[in-house]
DSSP file (Angstrom, degrees, kcal/mol; ACC not computed):
  #  RESIDUE AA STRUCTURE BP1 BP2  ACC     N-H-->O    O-->H-N    N-H-->O    O-->H-N    TCO  KAPPA ALPHA  PHI   PSI    X-CA   Y-CA   Z-CA
    1    1 A M              0   0    0      0, 0.0     2,-0.0     0, 0.0     0, 0.0   0.000 360.0 360.0 360.0 127.0   17.0   11.1    3.1
    2    2 A G        -     0   0    0      1,-0.2     3,-0.1     0, 0.0     0, 0.0  -0.178 360.0 -73.8 -85.1 177.6   14.9    8.0    3.9
    3    3 A D        -     0   0    0      1,-0.1    -1,-0.2    -2,-0.0     0, 0.0  -0.394  57.2-101.4 -66.8 147.6   15.6    4.9    5.8
    4    4 A P        -     0   0    0      0, 0.0    -1,-0.1     0, 0.0     3,-0.1  -0.317  49.9 -85.2 -65.8 157.4   17.9    2.4    4.0
    5    5 A D        -     0   0    0      1,-0.1    25,-0.1    -3,-0.1    24,-0.0  -0.303  54.6 -95.4 -60.3 145.6   16.3   -0.6    2.4
    6    6 A P        -     0   0    0      0, 0.0    25,-2.1     0, 0.0     2,-0.4  -0.303  42.2-157.1 -63.7 150.2   15.7   -3.5    4.8
    7    7 A F  E     -a   31   0A   0     23,-0.2    47,-3.1    45,-0.1    48,-0.8  -0.996   8.3-167.5-138.6 131.6   18.4   -6.1    4.8
    8    8 A V  E     -ab  32  55A   0     23,-2.4    25,-1.9    -2,-0.4     2,-0.5  -0.927  12.9-145.2-121.7 141.6   18.2   -9.8    5.8
    9    9 A A  E     -ab  33  56A   0     46,-2.3    48,-3.0    -2,-0.4     2,-0.5  -0.915  14.6-158.4-102.5 132.5   21.0  -12.4    6.4
   10   10 A I  E     -ab  34  57A   0     23,-3.0    25,-3.0    -2,-0.5     2,-0.6  -0.949   6.0-170.0-111.9 126.1   20.1  -15.9    5.3
   11   11 A V  E     +ab  35  58A   0     46,-3.2    48,-2.7    -2,-0.5     2,-0.3  -0.927  26.9 137.6-121.8 107.0   22.1  -18.8    7.0
   12   12 A D        -     0   0    0     23,-2.4     6,-0.2    -2,-0.6    50,-0.1  -0.975  49.2-142.0-150.4 131.0   21.6  -22.2    5.4
   13   13 A D  S    S+     0   0    0     -2,-0.3     2,-0.8    48,-0.2    23,-0.1   0.603  88.0  82.9 -72.7  -9.3   24.1  -24.9    4.5
   14   14 A D    >>  -     0   0    0      1,-0.2     4,-2.0     2,-0.0     3,-0.7  -0.849  69.3-159.8 -95.8 106.4   22.1  -25.7    1.3
   15   15 A E  H 3> S+     0   0    0     -2,-0.8     4,-2.4     1,-0.3     5,-0.2   0.842  88.7  55.3 -56.7 -37.5   23.4  -23.1   -1.2
   16   16 A S  H 3> S+     0   0    0      2,-0.2     4,-2.3     1,-0.2    -1,-0.3   0.859 106.9  50.6 -66.9 -34.0   20.3  -23.5   -3.4
   17   17 A V  H <> S+     0   0    0     -3,-0.7     4,-2.6     2,-0.2     5,-0.2   0.939 111.5  47.7 -66.8 -46.7   18.0  -22.7   -0.5
   18   18 A G  H  X S+     0   0    0     -4,-2.0     4,-2.4     1,-0.2    -2,-0.2   0.907 113.2  48.5 -59.3 -42.4   19.9  -19.6    0.4
   19   19 A R  H  X S+     0   0    0     -4,-2.4     4,-2.3    -5,-0.2    -1,-0.2   0.912 111.9  48.9 -64.6 -43.4   19.9  -18.5   -3.2
   20   20 A A  H  X S+     0   0    0     -4,-2.3     4,-2.4     2,-0.2    -2,-0.2   0.910 113.1  46.4 -64.7 -43.1   16.2  -19.1   -3.6
   21   21 A I  H  X S+     0   0    0     -4,-2.6     4,-2.9     2,-0.2     5,-0.2   0.912 111.5  52.3 -66.4 -41.3   15.3  -17.2   -0.5
   22   22 A R  H  X S+     0   0    0     -4,-2.4     4,-2.4    -5,-0.2    -2,-0.2   0.927 111.6  46.5 -59.4 -45.2   17.6  -14.3   -1.5
   23   23 A R  H  X S+     0   0    0     -4,-2.3     4,-1.8     2,-0.2    -1,-0.2   0.913 112.5  50.4 -63.1 -43.7   15.9  -14.1   -4.9
   24   24 A L  H  X S+     0   0    0     -4,-2.4     4,-0.7     2,-0.2    -2,-0.2   0.926 112.0  46.7 -61.4 -46.5   12.4  -14.3   -3.3
   25   25 A L  H ><>S+     0   0    0     -4,-2.9     5,-2.5     1,-0.2     3,-1.1   0.904 109.6  53.6 -64.8 -40.6   13.2  -11.5   -0.8
   26   26 A R  H ><5S+     0   0    0     -4,-2.4     3,-1.8     1,-0.3    -1,-0.2   0.866 102.0  58.9 -62.4 -34.5   14.7   -9.3   -3.5
   27   27 A S  H 3<5S+     0   0    0     -4,-1.8    -1,-0.3     1,-0.3    -2,-0.2   0.746 106.6  49.4 -65.5 -21.1   11.5   -9.7   -5.5
   28   28 A A  T <<5S-     0   0    0     -3,-1.1    -1,-0.3    -4,-0.7    -2,-0.2   0.276 127.0-101.2 -98.4   8.7    9.7   -8.2   -2.5
   29   29 A G  T < 5S+     0   0    0     -3,-1.8     2,-0.5     1,-0.2    -3,-0.2   0.724  82.9 127.9  81.2  21.7   12.2   -5.3   -2.2
   30   30 A I      < -     0   0    0     -5,-2.5    -1,-0.2    -6,-0.1    -2,-0.2  -0.956  53.2-136.8-115.3 121.9   14.2   -6.7    0.6
   31   31 A G  E     -a    7   0A   0    -25,-2.1   -23,-2.4    -2,-0.5     2,-0.3  -0.373  27.9-177.6 -72.1 154.4   18.0   -7.0    0.3
   32   32 A A  E     -a    8   0A   0    -25,-0.2     2,-0.3    -2,-0.1   -23,-0.2  -0.996  23.8-158.9-155.9 148.6   19.7  -10.2    1.4
   33   33 A D  E     -a    9   0A   0    -25,-1.9   -23,-3.0    -2,-0.3     2,-0.4  -0.939  20.7-143.4-119.3 148.2   23.1  -11.9    1.8
   34   34 A A  E     -a   10   0A   0     -2,-0.3     2,-0.3   -25,-0.2   -23,-0.2  -0.931  12.8-169.9-116.8 140.9   23.4  -15.7    2.1
   35   35 A Y  E     -a   11   0A   0    -25,-3.0   -23,-2.4    -2,-0.4     3,-0.1  -0.949  19.6-147.4-126.0 146.4   25.8  -17.6    4.3
   36   36 A L  S    S+     0   0    0     -2,-0.3     2,-0.3   -25,-0.2   -25,-0.1   0.546  80.2  24.3 -91.9  -8.3   26.6  -21.3    4.2
   37   37 A S  S  > S-     0   0    0      1,-0.1     4,-2.0   -25,-0.1     5,-0.1  -0.995  70.6-121.1-152.9 156.8   27.3  -21.7    7.9
   38   38 A G  H  > S+     0   0    0     27,-0.6     4,-2.8    25,-0.4     5,-0.2   0.875 115.1  55.0 -62.5 -37.7   26.6  -20.1   11.3
   39   39 A E  H  > S+     0   0    0      2,-0.2     4,-2.7     1,-0.2     5,-0.2   0.924 106.2  50.5 -62.6 -44.8   30.3  -19.7   11.8
   40   40 A E  H  > S+     0   0    0      2,-0.2     4,-2.0     1,-0.2    -1,-0.2   0.922 113.4  45.9 -59.9 -45.1   30.7  -17.7    8.5
   41   41 A F  H  X S+     0   0    0     -4,-2.0     4,-2.5     2,-0.2    -2,-0.2   0.945 114.2  46.6 -63.3 -49.3   27.8  -15.4    9.4
   42   42 A L  H  X S+     0   0    0     -4,-2.8     4,-2.4     1,-0.2     5,-0.2   0.860 110.2  54.4 -64.6 -35.4   29.0  -14.8   13.0
   43   43 A D  H  X S+     0   0    0     -4,-2.7     4,-2.4    -5,-0.2    -1,-0.2   0.925 110.1  46.6 -62.1 -44.4   32.6  -14.2   11.7
   44   44 A T  H  X S+     0   0    0     -4,-2.0     4,-1.6    -5,-0.2     7,-0.2   0.920 112.0  51.4 -62.7 -43.5   31.2  -11.5    9.3
   45   45 A L  H  < S+     0   0    0     -4,-2.5    -2,-0.2     1,-0.2    -1,-0.2   0.894 115.9  40.3 -61.1 -41.9   29.1  -10.0   12.1
   46   46 A S  H  < S+     0   0    0     -4,-2.4    -1,-0.2     1,-0.2    -2,-0.2   0.809 116.3  48.4 -80.5 -28.9   32.1   -9.8   14.5
   47   47 A S  H  < S+     0   0    0     -4,-2.4    -2,-0.2     1,-0.2    -1,-0.2   0.677 113.4  47.4 -86.3 -16.2   34.7   -8.6   11.9
   48   48 A M    ><  -     0   0    0     -4,-1.6     3,-2.3    -5,-0.2    -1,-0.2  -0.797  64.0-174.6-126.0  89.3   32.6   -5.9   10.4
   49   49 A P  T 3  S+     0   0    0      0, 0.0    -1,-0.1     0, 0.0    -2,-0.1   0.772  85.8  56.6 -56.1 -27.1   31.0   -3.8   13.2
   50   50 A S  T 3  S+     0   0    0      2,-0.0     2,-0.8     1,-0.0    -5,-0.1   0.614  84.9  96.6 -80.4 -10.4   29.0   -1.8   10.6
   51   51 A Y    <   +     0   0    0     -3,-2.3    -3,-0.1    -7,-0.2    -1,-0.0  -0.701  44.8 150.4 -83.7 112.7   27.4   -5.0    9.3
   52   52 A R        -     0   0    0     -2,-0.8   -45,-0.1   -44,-0.0    -1,-0.0  -0.798  31.8-150.7-145.9  99.6   24.0   -5.4   11.0
   53   53 A P        -     0   0    0      0, 0.0   -45,-0.2     0, 0.0     3,-0.1  -0.320  16.9-133.8 -65.7 154.4   21.2   -7.2    9.2
   54   54 A D  S    S+     0   0    0    -47,-3.1     2,-0.3     1,-0.2   -46,-0.2   0.625  89.0   5.3 -81.3 -14.5   17.6   -6.1   10.1
   55   55 A C  E     -b    8   0A   0    -48,-0.8   -46,-2.3    24,-0.2     2,-0.4  -0.966  67.1-142.9-163.1 152.5   16.6   -9.8   10.4
   56   56 A V  E     -bc   9  81A   0     24,-2.5    26,-2.9    -2,-0.3     2,-0.6  -0.993   3.4-157.5-127.8 131.0   18.3  -13.2   10.2
   57   57 A I  E     -bc  10  82A   0    -48,-3.0   -46,-3.2    -2,-0.4     2,-0.5  -0.939  21.0-169.2-104.2 120.2   16.8  -16.4    8.7
   58   58 A L  E     -bc  11  83A   0     24,-2.8    26,-3.0    -2,-0.6     2,-0.3  -0.932  20.7-139.6-117.9 128.9   18.5  -19.4   10.2
   59   59 A D  E     - c   0  84A   0    -48,-2.7     8,-0.4    -2,-0.5    26,-0.2  -0.647  16.8-146.3 -73.7 140.5   18.3  -23.0    9.1
   60   60 A I  S    S+     0   0    0     24,-2.3     7,-1.7    -2,-0.3     2,-0.9   0.942  82.5  56.1 -77.0 -47.1   18.1  -25.2   12.3
   61   61 A Q  S    S+     0   0    0     23,-0.3   -48,-0.2     5,-0.2    -1,-0.2  -0.757  70.4 135.2 -96.3 104.8   20.0  -28.2   11.1
   62   62 A M        -     0   0    0     -2,-0.9   -25,-0.1     2,-0.2     2,-0.0  -0.980  57.6-101.0-140.2 151.3   23.5  -27.3    9.9
   63   63 A P  S    S+     0   0    0      0, 0.0   -25,-0.4     0, 0.0     2,-0.3  -0.377  98.3   9.1 -65.5 155.6   27.0  -28.8   10.4
   64   64 A G  S    S+     0   0    0    -27,-0.1     2,-0.4   -26,-0.1    -2,-0.2  -0.580 133.9  17.1  73.2-133.8   29.0  -26.9   13.0
   65   65 A L  S    S-     0   0    0     -2,-0.3   -27,-0.6    -4,-0.1   -26,-0.1  -0.566  82.1-146.1 -71.7 126.2   26.8  -24.3   14.7
   66   66 A N     >  -     0   0    0     -2,-0.4     4,-2.2   -29,-0.1     3,-0.3  -0.373  30.2 -95.2 -86.0 174.1   23.2  -25.1   14.2
   67   67 A G  H  > S+     0   0    0     -7,-1.7     4,-2.6    -8,-0.4    -7,-0.2   0.844 123.8  53.1 -59.0 -37.2   20.5  -22.4   13.9
   68   68 A L  H  > S+     0   0    0     -8,-0.4     4,-2.2     2,-0.2    -1,-0.2   0.879 109.4  49.4 -67.0 -36.7   19.5  -22.6   17.6
   69   69 A E  H  > S+     0   0    0     -3,-0.3     4,-2.0     2,-0.2    -2,-0.2   0.893 112.0  47.7 -69.2 -39.4   23.2  -22.1   18.6
   70   70 A V  H  X S+     0   0    0     -4,-2.2     4,-1.5     2,-0.2    -2,-0.2   0.923 110.8  52.3 -65.3 -43.0   23.5  -19.1   16.3
   71   71 A Q  H  X S+     0   0    0     -4,-2.6     4,-0.5     1,-0.2     3,-0.3   0.918 108.4  51.3 -56.7 -44.2   20.2  -17.7   17.7
   72   72 A Q  H >< S+     0   0    0     -4,-2.2     3,-1.1     1,-0.2    -1,-0.2   0.899 108.6  50.8 -61.3 -41.6   21.6  -18.1   21.2
   73   73 A R  H 3< S+     0   0    0     -4,-2.0    -1,-0.2     1,-0.3    -2,-0.2   0.756 108.2  52.9 -69.7 -23.5   24.8  -16.2   20.2
   74   74 A L  H >< S+     0   0    0     -4,-1.5     3,-2.5    -3,-0.3     5,-0.4   0.542  81.6 131.8 -85.2  -7.6   22.7  -13.4   18.8
   75   75 A G  T << S+     0   0    0     -3,-1.1    -3,-0.1    -4,-0.5    25,-0.1  -0.143  73.4  16.2 -49.1 132.9   20.7  -13.1   22.0
   76   76 A G  T 3  S+     0   0    0      3,-0.1    -1,-0.3     1,-0.0    -2,-0.1   0.390  95.4 105.9  84.3  -4.0   20.4   -9.5   23.2
   77   77 A S  S <  S-     0   0    0     -3,-2.5    -2,-0.1     2,-0.2    -1,-0.0   0.711  81.6-131.7 -79.9 -19.4   21.4   -8.1   19.8
   78   78 A G        +     0   0    0     -4,-0.3    -3,-0.1     1,-0.3    -1,-0.0   0.491  61.1 137.3  80.5   2.5   17.8   -7.1   19.0
   79   79 A I        -     0   0    0     -5,-0.4    -1,-0.3   -24,-0.1   -24,-0.2  -0.733  57.6-123.0 -84.1 120.9   18.0   -8.7   15.6
   80   80 A P        -     0   0    0      0, 0.0   -24,-2.5     0, 0.0     2,-0.4  -0.389  26.6-151.6 -63.8 139.0   14.8  -10.6   14.8
   81   81 A V  E     -c   56   0A   0     19,-0.4    21,-2.8   -26,-0.2    22,-1.3  -0.947  13.1-169.5-117.6 131.8   15.4  -14.3   14.1
   82   82 A I  E     -cd  57 103A   0    -26,-2.9   -24,-2.8    -2,-0.4     2,-0.4  -0.988  15.1-152.4-116.7 123.1   13.3  -16.5   11.9
   83   83 A L  E     -cd  58 104A   0     20,-2.6    22,-2.9    -2,-0.5     2,-0.4  -0.772  10.2-169.6 -98.0 139.9   14.1  -20.2   12.0
   84   84 A I  E     +cd  59 105A   0    -26,-3.0   -24,-2.3    -2,-0.4     2,-0.3  -0.955   9.8 169.9-126.0 147.3   13.5  -22.6    9.1
   85   85 A T  E     - d   0 106A   0     20,-1.8    22,-3.7    -2,-0.4     3,-0.2  -0.997  37.7-151.1-155.7 150.7   13.7  -26.4    9.1
   86   86 A A  S    S+     0   0    0     -2,-0.3     2,-0.5    20,-0.2    -1,-0.1   0.545  96.3  58.7 -93.0 -11.3   12.9  -29.4    7.1
   87   87 A H  S    S-     0   0    0      2,-0.1    -1,-0.2     0, 0.0     2,-0.1  -0.771  78.8-156.5-123.9  84.8   12.5  -31.5   10.2
   88   88 A D        +     0   0    0     -2,-0.5     2,-0.4    -3,-0.2     3,-0.1  -0.387  15.1 177.7 -65.6 134.2    9.8  -30.1   12.4
   89   89 A D     >  -     0   0    0      1,-0.1     4,-3.0    -2,-0.1     5,-0.2  -0.981  28.3-144.2-140.5 123.5   10.1  -31.0   16.0
   90   90 A V  H  > S+     0   0    0     -2,-0.4     4,-2.6     1,-0.2     5,-0.2   0.881 102.5  49.9 -57.7 -41.3    7.7  -29.7   18.7
   91   91 A G  H  > S+     0   0    0      2,-0.2     4,-2.3     1,-0.2    -1,-0.2   0.905 112.5  46.1 -65.0 -42.2   10.5  -29.5   21.3
   92   92 A V  H  > S+     0   0    0      2,-0.2     4,-2.9     1,-0.2    -2,-0.2   0.912 112.5  51.2 -66.5 -42.5   12.8  -27.7   19.0
   93   93 A R  H  X S+     0   0    0     -4,-3.0     4,-2.6     1,-0.2     5,-0.2   0.940 111.4  47.4 -58.7 -47.5   10.0  -25.3   18.0
   94   94 A A  H  X S+     0   0    0     -4,-2.6     4,-2.6    -5,-0.2    -2,-0.2   0.904 112.8  49.0 -61.4 -42.3    9.2  -24.6   21.6
   95   95 A Q  H  X S+     0   0    0     -4,-2.3     4,-1.6     2,-0.2    -1,-0.2   0.922 111.8  49.1 -63.0 -44.8   12.9  -24.0   22.4
   96   96 A A  H  <>S+     0   0    0     -4,-2.9     5,-2.3     1,-0.2    -2,-0.2   0.932 115.4  42.6 -61.2 -47.7   13.3  -21.6   19.5
   97   97 A L  H ><5S+     0   0    0     -4,-2.6     3,-1.4     1,-0.2    -1,-0.2   0.876 112.4  53.2 -69.5 -37.3   10.2  -19.6   20.3
   98   98 A A  H 3<5S+     0   0    0     -4,-2.6    -1,-0.2     1,-0.3    -2,-0.2   0.800 105.2  56.7 -65.9 -27.5   11.0  -19.6   24.1
   99   99 A S  T 3<5S-     0   0    0     -4,-1.6    -1,-0.3    -5,-0.2    -2,-0.2   0.390 130.9 -93.3 -85.7   3.9   14.5  -18.2   23.2
  100  100 A G  T < 5 +     0   0    0     -3,-1.4   -19,-0.4     1,-0.2    -3,-0.2   0.587  63.4 165.3 101.8  11.3   12.9  -15.3   21.4
  101  101 A A      < -     0   0    0     -5,-2.3    -1,-0.2    -6,-0.2   -19,-0.2  -0.362  31.4-147.6 -60.2 138.8   12.6  -16.4   17.7
  102  102 A F  S    S+     0   0    0    -21,-2.8     2,-0.3     1,-0.2   -20,-0.2   0.866  76.2   0.2 -73.5 -37.1   10.3  -14.2   15.8
  103  103 A G  E     -d   82   0A   0    -22,-1.3   -20,-2.6    -7,-0.1     2,-0.3  -0.965  53.0-155.0-151.0 164.7    9.1  -17.0   13.6
  104  104 A Y  E     -d   83   0A   0     -2,-0.3     2,-0.4   -22,-0.2   -20,-0.2  -0.926  20.2-179.1-146.5 113.6    9.5  -20.7   12.9
  105  105 A L  E     -d   84   0A   0    -22,-2.9   -20,-1.8    -2,-0.3     2,-0.4  -0.925  19.8-136.3-122.3 142.8    8.8  -22.1    9.4
  106  106 A C  E     -d   85   0A   0     -2,-0.4   -20,-0.2   -22,-0.2   -22,-0.0  -0.801  39.0 -89.5 -97.1 135.3    8.9  -25.6    8.1
  107  107 A K  S    S+     0   0    0    -22,-3.7   -19,-0.2    -2,-0.4     2,-0.1  -0.617 110.8  43.6 -80.2 145.4   10.4  -26.4    4.6
  108  108 A P  S    S+     0   0    0      0, 0.0     2,-0.3     0, 0.0    -1,-0.2   0.560  87.9 175.5 -75.6 137.1    9.1  -26.4    2.1
  109  109 A F        -     0   0    0     -4,-0.1     2,-0.3    -2,-0.1    -2,-0.1  -0.711  38.1 -96.3-107.0 160.1    7.2  -23.2    3.0
  110  110 A N     >  -     0   0    0     -2,-0.3     4,-2.1     1,-0.1     3,-0.3  -0.557  29.9-134.2 -72.0 131.3    4.9  -21.1    1.1
  111  111 A D  H  > S+     0   0    0     -2,-0.3     4,-2.5     1,-0.2     5,-0.2   0.896 105.2  50.3 -55.5 -44.6    6.7  -18.1   -0.5
  112  112 A S  H  > S+     0   0    0      1,-0.2     4,-2.6     2,-0.2    -1,-0.2   0.858 108.0  53.9 -67.1 -32.9    4.1  -15.6    0.5
  113  113 A L  H  > S+     0   0    0     -3,-0.3     4,-2.5     2,-0.2    -1,-0.2   0.922 109.5  48.0 -64.9 -43.2    4.2  -16.9    4.1
  114  114 A L  H  X S+     0   0    0     -4,-2.1     4,-2.7     2,-0.2     5,-0.2   0.946 113.1  47.5 -62.2 -47.3    8.0  -16.4    4.2
  115  115 A I  H  X S+     0   0    0     -4,-2.5     4,-3.0     1,-0.2    -2,-0.2   0.928 113.2  48.3 -60.3 -45.0    7.7  -12.8    2.8
  116  116 A K  H  X S+     0   0    0     -4,-2.6     4,-2.3     2,-0.2    -1,-0.2   0.890 112.2  49.6 -62.5 -39.4    4.9  -11.9    5.2
  117  117 A T  H  X S+     0   0    0     -4,-2.5     4,-2.3     2,-0.2    -2,-0.2   0.924 113.4  45.5 -66.0 -44.3    6.9  -13.3    8.2
  118  118 A V  H  X S+     0   0    0     -4,-2.7     4,-2.1     2,-0.2    -2,-0.2   0.932 112.5  51.1 -64.6 -45.4   10.0  -11.4    7.2
  119  119 A Q  H  X>S+     0   0    0     -4,-3.0     5,-3.2    -5,-0.2     4,-0.7   0.907 110.8  48.9 -58.5 -41.7    8.0   -8.2    6.6
  120  120 A A  H ><5S+     0   0    0     -4,-2.3     3,-0.7     1,-0.2    -1,-0.2   0.910 110.3  50.8 -64.0 -41.9    6.4   -8.6   10.0
  121  121 A A  H 3<5S+     0   0    0     -4,-2.3    -1,-0.2     1,-0.2    -2,-0.2   0.842 114.1  45.2 -63.4 -32.5    9.8   -9.1   11.6
  122  122 A L  H 3<5S-     0   0    0     -4,-2.1    -1,-0.2    -5,-0.2    -2,-0.2   0.543 114.2-117.4 -86.9  -8.4   11.1   -5.9    9.9
  123  123 A G  T <<5 +     0   0    0     -4,-0.7     2,-0.5    -3,-0.7    -3,-0.2   0.786  64.9 146.4  74.8  28.0    7.9   -3.9   10.8
  124  124 A I      < -     0   0    0     -5,-3.2    -1,-0.3    -6,-0.2    -2,-0.1  -0.830  51.6-124.3 -99.0 131.4    7.0   -3.5    7.1
  125  125 A A        -     0   0    0     -2,-0.5    -5,-0.0    -3,-0.1    -9,-0.0  -0.589  35.8-110.7 -71.2 132.6    3.3   -3.4    6.2
  126  126 A P        -     0   0    0      0, 0.0    -1,-0.1     0, 0.0   -10,-0.0  -0.304  34.9-101.4 -63.4 147.5    2.6   -6.1    3.6
  127  127 A A              0   0    0      1,-0.1    -3,-0.0   -99,-0.1   -99,-0.0  -0.418 360.0 360.0 -66.4 144.3    1.8   -4.9    0.1
  128  128 A P              0   0    0      0, 0.0    -1,-0.1     0, 0.0    -3,-0.0   0.513 360.0 360.0 -65.8 360.0   -2.0   -5.0   -0.6
């Protein structure tokens, strides 16, 4: 029996962005769930102990808990975090990476770059 398929959680308050990323990842053979808020994602994580994504993609700017706050709450979980944002800020980027983010991408990002970043976070060799 092989390893289960990799699975990513996407947290973005823009439903269309979450849907697009989920579709893109699935096209690369990576399963995904989308959440509209950091609170919704963290609630699922705490209420279902067996639920553990292999990677989390977090939007930085969201109402309620922002991506950096969710990243902080995931600290020590060992789950790789990729932050995405439409408003690049050098200070925020530095804070995210210093806090252990695996990646930091600016919207709109190139689809292949996102897939390569997720594959690297998951330890998957990219397809030739």
